C-alpha positions as CSV (number, residue, x, y, z in Angstrom):
1,M,41.3,-127.3,25.9
2,K,44.2,-128.8,27.6
3,L,47.7,-129.7,26.1
4,L,50.6,-131.1,28.1
5,I,54.3,-130.8,26.8
6,K,56.5,-133.4,28.7
7,N,60.2,-134.2,28.7
8,G,61.5,-131.4,26.8
9,I,64.4,-128.9,27.3
10,L,62.7,-125.7,27.9
11,I,64.6,-122.7,26.9
12,E,63.4,-119.2,28.0
13,P,66.3,-116.6,27.6
14,S,64.7,-113.8,29.5
15,K,64.8,-115.9,32.6
16,N,68.0,-117.8,31.9
17,I,66.1,-121.0,31.9
18,E,67.6,-123.9,30.0
19,K,66.4,-127.2,31.7
20,K,64.1,-130.0,31.4
21,L,60.7,-128.9,32.4
22,D,57.0,-130.0,31.7
23,L,54.5,-127.3,30.3
24,L,50.7,-127.3,30.7
25,I,48.4,-125.3,28.3
26,E,44.9,-124.5,28.9
27,N,42.5,-122.5,26.9
28,G,45.3,-121.1,24.9
29,K,47.4,-119.8,27.7
30,I,50.4,-121.2,29.6
31,V,49.1,-122.2,33.0
32,K,51.9,-124.2,34.5
33,I,55.6,-124.8,34.2
34,T,57.2,-127.3,36.5
35,D,59.6,-130.2,37.0
36,K,57.0,-132.8,36.3
37,I,53.2,-132.5,35.6
38,N,51.2,-135.9,35.5
39,L,47.8,-135.6,34.4
40,K,45.4,-138.3,32.9
41,N,43.1,-138.1,30.0
42,V,45.1,-135.0,28.7
43,E,46.4,-134.6,25.2
44,T,50.3,-135.1,25.7
45,I,53.3,-134.3,23.5
46,N,56.5,-136.3,24.4
47,A,59.2,-133.6,23.7
48,K,62.2,-135.9,24.6
49,N,65.4,-134.9,23.1
50,C,63.9,-131.5,21.7
51,V,63.9,-128.0,22.7
52,V,60.7,-126.3,23.9
53,S,60.7,-122.7,23.0
54,A,58.5,-119.7,22.5
55,G,57.4,-119.6,18.9
56,L,59.3,-117.5,16.6
57,I,58.3,-114.1,15.7
58,D,59.4,-113.2,12.1
59,I,59.4,-109.4,11.7
60,H,59.9,-109.2,8.0
61,T,57.8,-111.3,5.5
62,H,55.9,-110.8,2.3
63,L,52.5,-112.4,2.2
64,R,51.7,-110.8,-1.2
65,E,48.1,-110.5,-0.4
66,P,46.2,-108.5,-1.6
67,G,47.3,-108.3,-5.3
68,N,49.8,-111.1,-5.9
69,E,48.1,-114.1,-4.7
70,E,49.9,-116.3,-7.3
71,K,53.0,-115.9,-5.2
72,E,51.5,-116.3,-1.9
73,T,48.5,-115.8,0.3
74,I,47.8,-115.1,4.0
75,A,46.6,-118.7,4.2
76,S,49.7,-120.3,2.5
77,G,52.2,-118.0,4.1
78,T,50.9,-118.6,7.6
79,K,50.9,-122.3,6.9
80,A,54.7,-122.2,5.7
81,A,55.4,-120.1,8.9
82,A,53.9,-122.8,11.0
83,C,56.0,-125.4,9.3
84,G,59.1,-123.3,10.2
85,G,58.2,-123.0,13.9
86,I,57.0,-119.3,13.6
87,T,53.9,-118.4,15.3
88,G,53.9,-114.7,14.5
89,V,54.7,-113.0,11.2
90,F,54.8,-109.2,10.2
91,C,53.4,-108.6,6.8
92,M,55.1,-106.0,5.0
93,P,53.1,-103.2,3.4
94,N,54.3,-103.4,-0.3
95,T,51.2,-105.3,-1.5
96,N,49.0,-104.1,-4.3
97,P,47.3,-102.0,-3.2
98,P,49.8,-101.2,-0.3
99,I,48.6,-101.4,3.2
100,D,48.5,-97.5,3.7
101,D,45.1,-97.0,5.3
102,Q,42.7,-98.2,7.9
103,A,40.7,-100.3,5.3
104,S,43.7,-102.2,4.1
105,V,44.9,-102.9,7.5
106,E,41.3,-104.2,8.5
107,F,41.4,-106.6,5.4
108,V,44.5,-108.1,6.3
109,M,43.4,-108.5,10.0
110,L,40.2,-110.2,8.6
111,K,42.0,-112.4,6.3
112,A,44.4,-113.6,9.1
113,K,41.5,-114.1,11.5
114,S,39.6,-116.3,8.9
115,E,42.3,-118.0,6.9
116,G,45.6,-117.7,8.9
117,V,46.9,-120.4,11.1
118,V,49.5,-118.2,12.9
119,N,49.4,-114.8,14.3
120,V,49.6,-111.9,11.6
121,F,50.9,-108.6,12.5
122,P,50.3,-105.9,9.8
123,V,53.0,-103.3,9.1
124,G,51.6,-100.1,7.6
125,A,53.3,-98.0,5.0
126,V,55.0,-94.8,6.0
127,T,53.9,-92.8,2.9
128,K,50.7,-93.0,0.8
129,N,51.1,-95.5,-2.0
130,R,54.7,-96.0,-0.6
131,Q,55.8,-93.1,-3.0
132,G,57.8,-91.4,-0.3
133,E,56.0,-88.0,-0.8
134,E,53.3,-87.7,1.8
135,L,52.8,-89.3,5.1
136,T,50.0,-92.0,5.8
137,E,47.4,-91.2,8.6
138,I,49.8,-93.1,11.1
139,G,47.4,-92.6,14.1
140,E,44.6,-94.4,12.0
141,L,47.0,-97.1,11.0
142,K,47.9,-97.7,14.8
143,K,44.3,-97.7,15.6
144,A,43.5,-100.4,13.0
145,G,46.4,-102.6,14.3
146,V,49.7,-102.1,12.7
147,V,52.7,-102.7,14.9
148,A,55.2,-100.8,12.9
149,I,55.5,-98.5,9.7
150,S,57.6,-99.0,6.7
151,D,57.8,-98.4,3.0
152,D,59.9,-101.6,2.8
153,G,60.9,-102.4,-0.8
154,E,61.4,-98.6,-1.4
155,P,63.6,-96.4,0.7
156,I,62.4,-93.1,2.0
157,S,64.6,-90.8,-0.1
158,S,63.5,-87.6,1.3
159,S,65.3,-86.8,4.7
160,K,62.5,-84.3,5.5
161,I,59.8,-87.0,5.1
162,M,61.8,-89.6,7.2
163,R,62.3,-87.0,9.9
164,R,58.5,-86.4,10.0
165,A,57.8,-89.9,10.1
166,L,60.2,-90.6,13.2
167,E,58.5,-87.6,14.8
168,Y,54.8,-88.6,14.1
169,S,55.4,-92.4,14.9
170,K,57.0,-91.5,18.1
171,M,53.6,-90.0,19.4
172,F,52.1,-93.4,18.9
173,N,55.0,-95.4,20.0
174,L,55.5,-97.1,16.7
175,P,58.9,-98.2,15.2
176,V,59.7,-97.0,11.7
177,I,61.3,-100.1,9.8
178,S,63.7,-98.7,7.4
179,H,64.8,-100.2,4.1
180,C,68.3,-98.4,3.7
181,E,69.2,-97.9,0.1
182,D,70.2,-94.9,-1.8
183,K,68.5,-95.4,-5.2
184,S,70.9,-93.0,-6.9
185,L,73.7,-95.2,-6.2
186,S,72.0,-98.6,-6.5
187,K,70.0,-98.0,-9.6
188,G,70.2,-100.6,-12.5
189,G,72.5,-102.7,-10.1
190,V,71.6,-106.5,-9.6
191,M,74.3,-107.8,-7.4
192,N,77.1,-106.7,-5.0
193,E,79.6,-104.5,-6.8
194,G,83.0,-106.1,-6.9
195,R,85.2,-108.8,-8.3
196,V,82.5,-111.2,-8.9
197,S,80.0,-108.6,-10.7
198,T,82.9,-107.4,-12.9
199,L,83.6,-111.3,-13.8
200,L,79.9,-111.9,-14.7
201,G,79.5,-108.6,-16.5
202,L,76.5,-107.5,-14.0
203,R,76.0,-104.0,-12.9
204,G,76.9,-103.8,-9.1
205,I,75.3,-102.1,-6.2
206,P,77.9,-100.6,-4.0
207,K,77.9,-101.2,-0.1
208,E,77.7,-97.4,0.3
209,A,74.1,-97.3,-1.2
210,E,73.0,-99.1,2.2
211,E,75.6,-97.5,4.5
212,I,74.8,-93.9,3.5
213,M,71.2,-94.5,4.4
214,V,71.9,-96.1,7.6
215,I,74.1,-93.2,8.7
216,R,71.3,-90.6,7.8
217,D,68.6,-92.5,9.5
218,I,70.6,-92.8,12.7
219,I,71.3,-89.2,12.6
220,L,67.6,-88.3,12.1
221,A,66.6,-90.9,15.1
222,S,69.1,-88.9,17.2
223,L,67.5,-85.6,16.1
224,T,63.9,-86.8,16.7
225,G,64.1,-89.3,19.5
226,G,62.0,-91.6,17.3
227,R,62.2,-95.4,17.2
228,L,64.1,-96.5,14.4
229,H,64.6,-100.1,13.1
230,L,67.0,-100.8,10.4
231,T,66.1,-104.0,8.4
232,H,68.2,-106.6,6.5
233,L,71.4,-105.0,7.1
234,S,74.2,-106.7,5.1
235,T,77.6,-104.8,5.4
236,K,80.4,-104.6,8.0
237,K,80.2,-100.6,8.1
238,S,76.3,-100.7,8.6
239,I,76.9,-102.9,11.7
240,E,79.7,-100.4,13.0
241,F,77.2,-97.6,12.6
242,V,74.5,-99.4,14.7
243,K,77.1,-100.2,17.3
244,Q,78.0,-96.5,17.5
245,A,74.3,-95.6,17.8
246,K,73.8,-98.0,20.8
247,E,76.7,-96.8,22.5
248,Q,75.2,-93.3,22.4
249,K,72.0,-94.8,23.6
250,L,69.9,-94.0,20.7
251,N,66.5,-95.7,20.0
252,V,68.0,-97.7,17.2
253,T,67.5,-101.5,16.7
254,C,68.4,-103.7,13.6
255,D,67.9,-107.1,12.0
256,V,69.7,-109.4,9.7
257,T,68.6,-112.4,7.5
258,P,70.0,-115.8,7.2
259,H,70.8,-115.5,3.6
260,H,73.1,-112.5,4.4
261,M,74.8,-114.3,7.1
262,F,75.2,-117.7,5.3
263,L,75.8,-116.9,1.7
264,T,78.3,-114.4,0.0
265,E,78.6,-113.2,-3.6
266,D,80.9,-116.1,-4.4
267,Y,77.9,-118.2,-4.7
268,L,77.1,-116.4,-8.0
269,E,80.7,-117.4,-9.3
270,K,79.8,-121.0,-8.4
271,Y,76.2,-120.8,-9.7
272,P,76.4,-118.0,-12.4
273,Y,73.2,-116.1,-13.1
274,D,71.2,-118.2,-10.8
275,T,68.4,-115.9,-9.8
276,N,67.9,-117.6,-6.6
277,F,71.0,-115.9,-5.4
278,K,69.4,-112.5,-6.4
279,M,68.3,-110.4,-3.5
280,N,68.1,-106.8,-2.4
281,P,70.2,-105.8,-0.4
282,P,72.6,-108.2,-2.6
283,L,74.7,-111.0,-1.0
284,R,78.2,-109.5,0.1
285,T,81.6,-110.4,0.9
286,E,83.1,-113.0,3.3
287,E,84.2,-110.0,5.5
288,D,80.6,-108.6,5.6
289,V,79.2,-112.2,6.5
290,E,81.9,-112.5,9.2
291,A,80.9,-109.0,10.7
292,L,77.1,-110.1,10.6
293,I,77.7,-113.3,12.7
294,D,79.9,-111.3,15.1
295,A,77.4,-108.9,15.5
296,V,74.9,-111.5,16.4
297,K,77.3,-112.9,19.1
298,D,77.9,-109.4,20.4
299,D,74.2,-108.5,20.6
300,I,74.6,-105.6,18.2
301,V,72.0,-107.5,16.1
302,D,68.7,-107.4,17.9
303,C,66.6,-109.7,15.5
304,I,66.8,-112.4,12.9
305,A,64.4,-112.1,10.2
306,S,63.7,-114.1,7.0
307,D,62.7,-111.3,4.7
308,H,60.4,-114.1,3.0
309,A,59.9,-112.8,-0.6
310,P,58.0,-115.2,-2.6
311,H,58.2,-115.2,-6.6
312,T,56.6,-117.3,-9.3
313,V,58.9,-119.9,-11.3
314,E,58.1,-117.9,-14.3
315,E,59.4,-114.5,-12.7
316,K,62.6,-116.1,-11.4
317,N,63.2,-118.0,-14.7
318,K,64.0,-114.6,-16.5
319,E,67.4,-113.4,-17.3
320,F,69.3,-112.1,-14.3
321,D,68.8,-108.5,-15.0
322,L,65.1,-108.9,-15.4
323,A,64.3,-111.3,-12.6
324,P,63.0,-109.9,-9.3
325,F,64.9,-109.5,-6.0
326,G,64.1,-111.9,-3.2
327,I,64.1,-115.5,-1.9
328,I,61.5,-117.3,0.5
329,G,62.7,-118.0,4.1
330,L,59.9,-118.8,6.5
331,E,60.6,-122.4,6.5
332,T,64.1,-122.2,6.7
333,L,64.6,-119.5,9.2
334,L,65.2,-121.5,12.4
335,P,67.0,-124.6,10.7
336,L,69.5,-122.2,9.0
337,C,70.1,-120.5,12.4
338,I,70.5,-123.8,14.1
339,T,72.8,-125.4,11.5
340,F,75.2,-122.3,11.1
341,L,75.0,-120.2,14.3
342,Y,74.5,-123.0,16.9
343,H,76.4,-126.0,15.3
344,K,79.0,-124.2,13.1
345,H,79.7,-121.0,15.1
346,K,78.9,-122.3,18.5
347,I,76.5,-119.4,19.5
348,P,74.3,-120.5,22.4
349,L,70.7,-121.5,21.5
350,S,69.5,-119.0,24.2
351,K,71.2,-116.1,22.4
352,I,69.7,-117.3,18.9
353,L,66.2,-117.6,20.3
354,T,66.3,-114.2,22.0
355,K,66.6,-112.7,18.6
356,L,63.8,-114.8,17.3
357,T,61.5,-114.6,20.3
358,N,62.0,-112.2,23.2
359,N,63.5,-109.2,21.2
360,P,60.8,-109.0,18.3
361,A,58.1,-109.0,21.1
362,K,59.9,-106.3,23.1
363,I,60.8,-104.1,20.3
364,F,57.4,-104.0,18.8
365,S,55.4,-104.2,22.0
366,L,53.6,-107.4,21.5
367,S,51.9,-108.0,24.7
368,N,51.7,-111.7,26.0
369,K,54.1,-112.9,23.1
370,G,57.6,-114.0,22.7
371,K,58.2,-115.8,26.1
372,I,57.3,-119.0,27.9
373,E,55.7,-117.5,30.9
374,L,52.6,-118.1,33.1
375,G,49.8,-116.1,31.8
376,Y,51.2,-115.7,28.3
377,D,49.7,-116.9,25.1
378,A,50.7,-120.4,24.3
379,D,52.7,-119.8,21.1
380,I,55.3,-122.7,21.3
381,V,57.8,-124.5,19.1
382,I,59.3,-127.9,19.6
383,F,62.4,-128.9,17.6
384,D,65.3,-131.2,17.6
385,P,68.5,-129.2,17.2
386,N,70.4,-132.3,16.2
387,E,68.1,-134.1,13.6
388,E,69.4,-133.6,10.2
389,Y,67.4,-133.6,7.0
390,V,67.7,-132.6,3.4
391,L,65.6,-129.5,2.2
392,K,63.4,-130.6,-0.7
393,N,59.8,-129.3,-0.7
394,F,58.0,-126.2,0.6
395,I,54.5,-125.4,1.8
396,S,54.9,-121.9,0.6
397,K,53.2,-121.3,-2.8
398,S,56.8,-120.3,-4.0
399,S,60.1,-122.4,-4.1
400,N,62.6,-119.7,-5.0
401,S,65.2,-120.6,-2.5
402,P,68.9,-121.3,-3.0
403,F,68.9,-123.7,0.0
404,I,67.2,-126.5,-1.9
405,G,69.1,-129.7,-1.4
406,W,71.0,-128.4,1.6
407,K,71.5,-130.6,4.5
408,L,70.2,-128.8,7.6
409,K,69.8,-129.4,11.4
410,G,67.1,-128.2,13.4
411,K,64.0,-130.2,12.5
412,I,60.7,-128.7,13.5
413,K,58.5,-131.4,15.4
414,Y,55.5,-129.3,16.5
415,T,54.3,-125.5,16.3
416,I,51.5,-124.4,18.6
417,C,49.8,-121.2,18.2
418,N,47.5,-119.9,20.8
419,G,47.2,-123.3,22.4
420,K,46.3,-125.1,19.1
421,V,48.8,-127.6,17.2
422,V,49.0,-125.9,13.9
423,F,52.0,-128.0,12.4
424,K,53.2,-131.6,13.3
425,G,56.5,-132.6,11.6
């Protein structure tokens, strides 16, 4: 039951640690962190030239089970997560049926326990059947094990319902994860509204469809004192509004995705009608991309999440207008961040890892997770930040990714969850 990790550069942002340290794991817990640990007859991993970090926590994934198991399952999704150095995934509630009552949460928890290889944290729906009309039994969802509530995939159009959600969830210390979209503005749109959408003859989604809801939700968070988390933000103005909310000390946090930071609408000019570049919110402009990256540097962005959205080849092979939104991202989350944020934009590894480990655990109250600390669960990723590889195959059941064929850095060598090696690269 012992595992020794030697010779790696251990990075723990919460303690400003970035140095060569050995790590001993026993019975699923971190029991020793020191310069040199010499033990005989113990399983040992040599992490030379590698970074040793707390395992990533991806706060926005779609595991599709129950209801769309042909796209992904809890078993396949957690294996894909392990391959990406992720030891904890939040599964969003837009399943079929949705995760909107105690029984559906318990189903996910049981499946995760029996078939999952990493930690699964269910997110419960805000409204019954995610229809935006009647609140779920938030206290019951909390009791069953949800870490947040969200109607992700659907915005909560009613300001009154959103207000009530923030008020009730506050009683249970649950963040509300908000999908910011004014459907009256975005309806029928398939990509960012602008030059490229006009060029391709595709109906656009204006940035204001996101920004209006960001402002509304921040105002409601101010009114209620509730915990608001804005997910997959994609525009410069959205980031500016979050910055203002933080300056006012409101209980507002946010995340961005790699695809919104590293891709722009111009890719659809280069690869016209390629549905692997179709996501919601859509890819924006270079100005927006720069704003998101600056917001990571300036700590306006709290978390980086994949928004892993698997779809079958048949679905994505439809006309651009008819194909579903979304791309997979579990296996590329860390390598994309290493390649672009660390190598290209020179953002320190500790800052990047904060948004993938410490902050998700802190914001969503995950005890004993997200840090390399004595007594904490041994959820660890070991990766080589400099090793380059070409992205070819996926462990996920789906392969809808625009990054296939890209050269990436940040090769995952080992993923350890609760003291057990769940992936070896």
